[in-house]
C-alpha positions as CSV (number, residue, x, y, z in Angstrom):
1,M,29.1,36.0,43.0
2,A,29.8,35.2,39.3
3,G,27.5,36.5,36.7
4,T,26.1,39.3,38.8
5,S,25.0,42.3,36.7
6,R,26.4,45.0,39.0
7,G,28.9,45.6,41.7
8,P,28.3,47.3,45.0
9,N,30.0,50.6,44.2
10,D,30.5,50.7,40.4
11,P,27.4,49.6,38.4
12,A,29.0,50.4,35.1
13,R,32.0,48.2,35.8
14,R,30.6,45.1,34.1
15,D,30.0,47.0,30.9
16,R,33.5,48.5,31.0
17,I,35.0,45.0,31.3
18,I,33.1,43.8,28.3
19,D,34.2,46.8,26.2
20,A,37.7,46.3,27.3
21,A,37.6,42.6,26.4
22,L,36.7,43.6,22.8
23,D,39.6,46.1,22.8
24,V,42.0,43.3,24.0
25,I,40.6,40.8,21.4
26,A,41.1,43.4,18.6
27,E,44.7,44.1,19.7
28,H,45.9,40.6,20.7
29,G,43.4,38.1,19.3
30,A,40.9,36.0,21.2
31,I,43.4,33.2,21.7
32,N,45.8,35.6,23.5
33,V,43.2,37.2,25.8
34,T,44.0,37.1,29.6
35,Y,42.2,38.3,32.7
36,R,45.2,40.5,33.4
37,K,45.1,42.2,30.0
38,I,41.4,42.9,30.2
39,A,41.6,44.2,33.8
40,Q,44.4,46.6,32.8
41,A,42.4,47.8,29.8
42,A,39.3,48.3,31.8
43,G,41.1,49.9,34.8
44,V,39.6,47.5,37.3
45,P,41.0,45.2,39.9
46,L,41.8,41.7,38.6
47,G,39.3,40.1,40.9
48,S,36.4,42.1,39.3
49,L,36.5,39.8,36.3
50,T,35.7,36.6,38.3
51,Y,33.1,38.6,40.3
52,Y,31.1,39.3,37.1
53,F,31.9,36.3,34.9
54,D,32.0,32.6,35.6
55,D,35.1,32.0,33.4
56,M,36.9,33.3,30.3
57,Q,34.4,31.6,28.0
58,H,31.5,33.5,29.7
59,L,33.3,36.8,29.3
60,L,34.3,36.2,25.7
61,T,30.7,35.1,24.9
62,E,29.4,38.3,26.4
63,A,31.9,40.4,24.5
64,F,31.2,38.8,21.2
65,T,27.4,39.1,21.8
66,R,27.8,42.8,22.4
67,L,29.7,43.1,19.1
68,A,27.1,41.2,17.2
69,E,24.2,43.2,18.7
70,S,25.9,46.5,18.1
71,M,26.7,45.8,14.4
72,S,23.2,44.2,13.9
73,E,21.5,47.4,15.2
74,R,23.4,49.6,12.8
75,Y,22.7,47.2,9.9
76,R,19.0,47.2,10.7
77,A,18.8,51.0,11.2
78,L,20.1,51.6,7.6
79,L,17.6,49.2,6.2
80,D,14.7,50.4,8.4
81,A,15.3,53.9,7.0
82,A,14.7,52.7,3.4
83,R,11.2,53.3,2.0
84,T,11.6,51.8,-1.5
85,P,13.4,48.7,-2.9
86,E,15.8,51.2,-4.6
87,E,16.6,52.8,-1.2
88,A,17.0,49.4,0.3
89,G,19.5,48.4,-2.4
90,A,21.4,51.7,-1.7
91,A,21.4,50.8,2.0
92,V,23.0,47.4,1.2
93,V,25.7,49.2,-0.7
94,E,26.3,51.6,2.2
95,I,26.5,48.6,4.6
96,I,29.3,47.1,2.4
97,C,31.1,50.3,1.6
98,G,30.5,52.5,4.6
99,D,31.7,51.9,8.2
100,T,28.8,49.7,9.4
101,L,30.9,46.6,8.8
102,G,33.9,48.1,7.1
103,S,36.0,49.7,9.9
104,P,39.3,47.8,10.3
105,R,38.7,47.2,14.0
106,E,35.2,45.8,13.6
107,L,36.2,43.6,10.6
108,L,39.1,42.3,12.7
109,L,36.7,41.5,15.6
110,C,34.3,39.8,13.1
111,Y,37.2,37.5,12.0
112,E,38.0,36.7,15.6
113,L,34.3,35.9,16.2
114,Y,34.1,33.6,13.2
115,A,37.3,31.7,14.2
116,F,36.3,31.5,17.9
117,A,32.8,30.3,17.1
118,A,34.1,27.7,14.7
119,R,35.9,26.1,17.6
120,N,33.5,26.9,20.5
121,A,30.0,25.6,20.2
122,A,28.8,28.1,22.8
123,L,29.4,31.0,20.4
124,R,27.5,29.5,17.5
125,P,24.1,30.7,18.7
126,V,25.6,34.2,18.8
127,M,26.6,33.9,15.1
128,R,23.2,32.4,14.1
129,S,21.3,35.1,15.9
130,W,23.3,37.8,14.2
131,M,22.8,36.1,10.8
132,Y,19.1,35.7,11.3
133,A,18.7,39.4,12.4
134,S,20.5,40.5,9.3
135,R,18.3,38.5,7.1
136,S,15.2,39.7,8.9
137,A,16.2,43.3,8.3
138,L,16.7,42.6,4.6
139,A,13.4,40.6,4.4
140,R,11.5,43.8,5.1
141,H,12.3,44.8,1.5
142,F,13.1,41.5,-0.3
143,D,11.9,38.0,-0.5
144,A,13.7,35.4,1.8
145,T,16.0,34.0,-0.9
146,T,17.1,37.5,-2.0
147,A,17.6,38.5,1.6
148,R,19.8,35.5,2.1
149,T,21.8,36.2,-1.1
150,L,22.3,39.9,-0.3
151,D,23.4,39.1,3.3
152,A,26.1,36.7,1.8
153,L,27.0,39.4,-0.7
154,V,27.5,41.9,2.2
155,E,29.8,39.6,4.1
156,G,31.7,38.4,1.0
157,F,32.5,41.9,-0.4
158,S,33.3,43.2,3.1
159,I,35.8,40.4,3.7
160,H,37.4,40.4,0.2
161,N,37.7,44.2,0.2
162,S,39.5,44.2,3.5
163,F,42.3,42.1,2.0
164,D,42.3,43.1,-1.7
165,P,44.8,45.9,-2.5
166,T,42.4,47.1,-5.1
167,P,39.0,46.7,-3.5
168,T,35.9,46.4,-5.6
169,A,34.6,49.9,-6.4
170,R,31.4,51.1,-4.9
171,A,29.8,51.5,-8.4
172,D,30.6,47.8,-9.1
173,I,29.2,46.7,-5.8
174,A,26.1,48.7,-6.5
175,A,25.8,47.0,-9.9
176,A,26.1,43.6,-8.2
177,V,23.4,44.4,-5.7
178,T,21.1,45.7,-8.5
179,A,21.7,42.5,-10.5
180,V,20.7,40.3,-7.6
181,V,17.5,42.3,-6.9
182,A,16.6,42.5,-10.6
183,G,17.1,38.8,-11.0
184,A,14.8,38.1,-8.0
185,R,12.2,40.4,-9.5
186,R,12.3,38.6,-12.9
187,A,12.0,35.2,-11.1
188,A,9.1,36.5,-9.1
189,R,7.3,37.7,-12.2
190,S,7.9,34.5,-14.0
191,G,6.5,32.5,-11.1
192,A,3.5,34.7,-10.8
193,N,2.7,34.3,-14.5
194,G,3.1,30.6,-14.3
195,P,4.8,28.4,-16.9
196,G,4.2,29.4,-20.5
197,P,2.6,27.1,-23.1
198,E,4.6,24.1,-24.1
199,P,6.3,24.6,-27.4
200,A,4.7,22.8,-30.3
201,K,6.3,19.4,-31.1
202,P,8.0,19.1,-34.4
203,A,5.9,17.3,-37.0
204,G,7.0,13.7,-37.5
205,P,7.5,12.1,-40.8
206,P,4.4,11.6,-42.9
207,G,2.6,8.3,-42.3
208,P,2.0,5.7,-45.1
209,P,-0.5,6.6,-47.7
């Protein structure tokens, strides 16, 4: 029966198939994935795939969901460990420069997810859920607008650095994060203090005597 969570003799088989699907996507691209390639990578009979999954769309959705959840958990763990805004800023830099998003395999899988979701509406909720989870983790330390900006900064630097032969240095990324956070603080202080007094209007020409 399709979609069942476990088989009769191998309860871990479904998980192995999903992990193997990610390996095949990373090696061949989502557009070139086949049941046979996944079955071979997972070391399972070909019929196992249709036992657990309704169709290839179902399997790819499960695989990309696992990718998003795994990366989101690591993203959140780094931010949850921060106790001050400065530590949270350092965590953002580590997310960009470390291996949370930066390993070649996982960046490649992210590109595959973006492209596949752009053409398959069923994957868009996975993308949105991942995006909202990232912003929620950032919002523990920053206001909503800053969280959104930092999340875009994370993805932008990660993608650009993966292609740039001279990636942006960690110190420069840290400076960019600091600038975003400092700008948000200035805006918050300005809003809290309210608008200042209107400047005096210049005196007009003297009236008639």
